[in-house]
C-alpha positions, 0 to 999 in steps of 0.5 A: 850943221847937217840934219843928218850930221849925228848919223855920220859915225863913219869916215872916209878918205877923199882926194879931190880932182885938180886937173888933167895933163895933156896925156889924159892922166888925172891929178888929184890932191892929198888924201883927207879923211871926212865923216859920213854914213856908209850904206852897202848895197847893190842896186841899178842906178843911173850914173852922171853920164847917163849910163846904167850901172850897178852901185856898190854903196851910198855914202851920205856926208856934209863934204862936197864931192864931185864925180872926178874925185877919188873915194875910199870907203870906210875901212880902205887904206888911202894909200891903196889906189886900187881900193879907191872908187870914182863916184857914180853920181852925186845928189845934193840934198837941201834943208827943207826949211832953209833951202841950204845944202844940208848933205850930199849923197854919193853913189859908189 
């Protein structure tokens, strides 16, 4: 259990990246609901591709998320593809005592 597990009071929807076809269209799996802690904010961040971008929020979860996945923040409808966000970056945080993965910080 994550050290932050008791703080995960919100939930978000996640569709995991599966593949890309010959035309460059990405395919994602079915929507899954997971627990998280959601913090809206507007800050300048360095994205996974090295560009500076404005982040809308940070999402903390024990579920592994990648920058290719689609994420719906708490309160968004997973049927509305326009409400989805691709993570700008994902940081892995480890438990300082055990060295195991504790949680992920997903910047949207």
